[in-house]
N, C-alpha and C positions, 0 to 999 in steps of 0.2 A: 455522722461519719462523713468525712470529706469525700466527694465524688472522685473516682479515679480519672486520671487525665493521661494515662499511657495508652499503648495500643490495645490493651485489654478492654478499654472502654468503647472501642469501635464495634459497630455491628458486623456480623459476618454470616455467610451462608452456612448451612448445616455441614458439619465435618463427619468424616468416616473414622472409626476407631483405628488408631495405629498410623494413619497417613494424612490426617488433616484434610486438606483439599487437593493433595497431589493427584489422587486417582481421578477426581472429577476434572481437574485442570488438564489432564492428559486425554480424557475420553469425551468430556462434554463441557468445554470451557465457556461456550456462549451461554448455556443454561446456568452455569455456575456464576458468571458475572452478572447475568440478568437477575438472579436471585439476590446477589449481594446488593445490586442497585436498588432493588425493591425494598430490602430491609434497611438501607441507609436513608430512605425517605428524603427529607429536605437537606440532609447533611451533605450528600454528594461524596461521601468517603466511607469505604468499608475495608475490612481486614481480610487477608487471605493467609492461610497457613501452608506455605510452600517449602518448608524446611529452613526458611530464614524470614526475618520480619518483612512483611509485604503489605502494602496498602494500594487500593485502587480508587482513584478519584475521577469524576466525570463532569464536575461543575465548571462553568466558564472561569471562575476564579482559580481553581486548581490547574486547569489547562494553561492559563496564562502564566501562572507562577512557574510551572514545570518547564514550559517552553521558552521562557525569557530569562529566568535566573540560572544562567549556565554555570555559575560557580557553586551553587548549592546542589543542583540536580545534574549529576555527572553521567556521561554516556559510557565511560570506560567499563563499568560493571553491568551494563545492560544485557538484555537477551541476545543482542547482535553478536556479542562476544562468543557465544556457543555455536554459531552458525558460520562455518568457514567461508561461505559465499559473501557474508556481510561483515566479517571480522577484520576491520582495518580501514585505512583511508580516512576521509573526512567524517565518515559516519561515527567513528569512535574517537575522534580528536576532540578534546575538551578545551575550554577556555583556560588560558588566554591564547593558546595556539590555534584554536578553531577559526577565529575571524580571519587571520591572514591566509590560512590554508583555503578557506572557503572563497576568499577574494581571488586567490590564484586560479581556482578551478571554475569559478562562476562564468567567465565569458563564453565558453563553449555551450553552456546550457541556458544562456539568457534568451529571451524571446526574439531579439533581433537576429541572432545567429540561427536559432532553431527555425525561424521562418525561411532562411535560405535553403534549408533541407527539404522543404515541402514537396517540391517536384520529384525528387528522388524517392522520398518516402511513398508518395502516391503511386509512382511507377512500380514500386516493389510489391504492392499489394497483390496477393493471389486473386485469380479470377473469382467472381461471385458464383457460388455453386448453383447451377440450374439443371433441372432434369436428371438429378442423381437419385439413385436408390428408389425406394417406394414412393411413387407419386411426387417425385422431386424433393423429398425430405433431405435435410442436411443438418449436421450438428453445429450449432452456433459456437459452442465451446471449443470444438476441435478446429473450426475455421478461425476463430479468434486467436487460438494458440499459434497456428501457422502464420497468420497475418502479423502478429506481434514479432515473431521470429524474423520474417522477411523485412519488416520495416526497421527493426533494430539493426539488422545487418546493413541495411542501406544507410541509416543515419550515422552509425559508428564507423563503418568500414567501407562504404560505397559498394556494398554487396560482395566484398572480396574475402570475407572470412569463410572458411570451410563450413558449409551448411550442416554437414553431418556431425562435425565436432561441436558446433554451436548448439545443435539439438541435444547431443549427449551431455554437454556441460550443464545445460539448464534443466534437463529432465528431472533430476532428483528434487528440485524445488517444487514440483507438482505433487509430491507425496507428503503425507502427514509425518509428523515427528515419530521416530527419531531420524528418519531417512535424510532430511536436509542437513542434519548436524554431523553425519558420519564423515570422517576424513577421507579424501580422495586424492592423495598426492600425485598419482600417475596422471589422472585426468587433468588436474590443475597444472601439472608440468606441461602437458601437451597444449593446453590453452595458452599458457604463458609463452611457450615457444612460438605459437602462431601470432600472438600479439607482438612479440619482438620482431618477427619477420615482417609483418605489415607496418610496424612503426619504423623499422629501418628503411623501408621503401619510401615512406613519407619524409623522413629526416634527411635522406640523401638526395632526394629530388627537389625538396623544398616546395613541393606542390601538394595540393589537397586542402579541402575545407571541411571534411567530415569530422566527427567528434574525435576520432583517434588522432587526426592531424593536429588538433588543438591541444590534446592532452599529452601526447607523446613527448614533447619537449620539456614538460614540467617535472620537477622532482616528485617521484612516486606516481607519475602520470599513468603508467600501465596498470598499477594496482587500482587507481581510481577508475580506470576504464573497465577492468574486470568486475569490480564491485558494483559500480553503477549500472552496468549491463545486467548483472544478476538481479539487482533490485528493481530493474525496469520491466522485466519480461512478464512474470506472473501478475504483477499489479496491473499492467496494461491488458493482458489477456482476460483477466477476470472482469474488469470494468467494462471492456468491450463486449464480452459475452452477455453480461447482465443488461447492458444497454440494448443489444439486439433482442433479447428475450422480452424486455418491456415494450419495445417498439412493435414487436410482433403482436402484442396484446392491445396496444394503444396506437394504431396506425395514424391517428390524427396528429401525433407528435413527430411523425417521420418526415421531416423536411429540414434541410440545413439550418434554416432560421430558428428551429426549435431544438436542434441537437445539443447546443450548449447547455440549455436548461435541463434536458434529459440527462446529460452526463453528470451535472451537479447533483441531481436528485438520486441517481444511481450511486454516486460516491457518498452521499449522505446515508443512504440505507445500507450500503455494502462497502464500506471503506476497506480497500485491500489491506492497508495497515491497520487492522482492527484493534491492536493493542500496542502501545509504545511503553518503553521502560527507561528508567534512570536509577541511579543510586545516590542517596543522600551523602554529601561530603561533610555534613555537620548535623548536630541536633537541631530540629526545627519545631518550633511551636506553631501549630496550625489551628486556625479557627474556622470551622466549617460553616456552611451557609446558615445552618440552624442555630449558630451561636456556640456550639460545643467546641471546647478547646482541647487539643490533644498534643502531647509531646511525641514527635516522631524521632527515634534515635538515629544517630549517624550509622550509615550502612544499610538503612532500610531500603528495600526495593520499592521504588515509587512508580506506580503504573498509571497511565492515562489511557482512556479508551475512546477513540473516535466513533466506534460502534455505539457505545452507550450514550455519548454526547449527542450523536446524530439522531438518536431515537428517544431522547428525553421528552416526555409529553409536556413537561413544564416549559419547554423552550420551543417545541414544534407542534403546532396544531395538527391533529390526525397524523401523529408521528410515524406510524408504521405503514402509511399508505403512500403509494407512488403518485405524487402530485407535482409535476414539473412547474405548474403555474405558480407555486410558492416562490419561485426564484425571480418573480417580478419585483420583489422587495429584497433588501439586503438581509442576510442571515443574522441570527443573534451572534454577537461578538464572542469569539472563542468557543463556539459550539460546533462549527463546521471545520473539521481538521483532517480531511483525507490525505493531505500532504504535510501534516504537522503544522508548524507555525513559527513565527519569530525568526531569529537568525539561522536556525537549523531547518528551515522549510525545505522540503524535498528538492534536490537538484534537478530531478527529471520532470518536474511539474509541467513545464511548457512543452517538452517533448511528448509526454503522455497525452496531453490535450490534443496536440497536433495529430498524433497517430490515430487516436480513437475517432476524432471528428472526420479525418480523411477517410477512414474505413467506413464509418456510418454513411458518408455521402455516396459511396459506391453501391449501396445496397438497394434493391427494389423494395416495394411494399411487401411486407411479410405477414405471416400468420403463424401462431403456435400450432404445433402438432401434438407433442407430448414431451415431457421431460421432468427432471428432478432439479429444481432450483434451490433446494435446501442449502443454506450457507454452511460451508465446511471449512472451519478454521485450521490453518497450518501456519507456515511462515507468513502467508497472506490469506485473506478470506476469499474463497472462491465458491462457485456453485458446485454441488456434487456432480451434476450432469448425468447423462447427456441432456442437451437442450435442442430438441428437434424442431425445426421451423421449415417453412416452404414459402414460395412466392405467393402473394395474395393476388389472385387474378380477378379482374373485373371490379375491384374495390379500391380505387385510388385513395390516398390519404385526403382527409377533409382539408 
């Protein structure tokens, strides 16, 4: 009998009667994809039953293909479409329109311009909590949330956006599905009105060098502002919170010279964008790492997982351990993808690095008190929290 070469030939996690993988996808998606990765072994590709044909890959070859072949792997039918915060702008623009739109938006987010925002971002940081609560304890997750909110307001709007409205706008993203996917027309209308007010001020005076000043004159610039702002908050918050938590456990790494490696290691273990998605625009014959060939039909939901790629024991020694020293060497190609890769690499990468590293540089030596660092997947991957820390007295970093 000829071996099957369609989706049914792919390994998959155990299903539940009547709903395939939908229940586990909603309630325990990390355990689901970890089981799928385990069953796929060397193939690096497994199937999910989500109500439409779906495959998950995590091998470097799959990641490279999905993130560079923009004509085959399309963004328009991805998960971002169902989240109003992310549905639009350059995120959902496909080839051939993507490259010129990205080129138009890029200058404001390039490293050169982001570096000009450093001082205002640093000045916007809330004070380091000291002497609060029981024995000086404070929640690193809550502080990171406030810090990201203040720094984004400074970078995008020079601190002029209504802080209460900004908080209300971003708050639903902190909740699990379906909360971020619910329509909020009145809230979005208020945010858009505030964006128009601040943009008008910049356009009429011809002054300003914050991100809104660079985006406002562009076609669709206010939409790009709103979407990139939403995409940047929780991702920054969660990466910063996890970095603080690990530095509180490993104070020998708490020095600006080490923070870059710490951040890379945190993003490897806990990439905020834990799962990315595309839709196939054509039938695709894919040969997995183990030599198995499978035909993926047009319309298939094609998923890639920075979470699985970053924890693949075949690519990373001691893959589940926090080891910043591993970053003395280059990472395996197409295995480290916290900001995606290729032409569609995250617009906010340089801004996220700047904000997190500036925040870490303000913190004194810390120690853990107690907390729940269990990864909780939603639109982004964050710690369940709280993450209580306090100043480490009498024990300076090595």
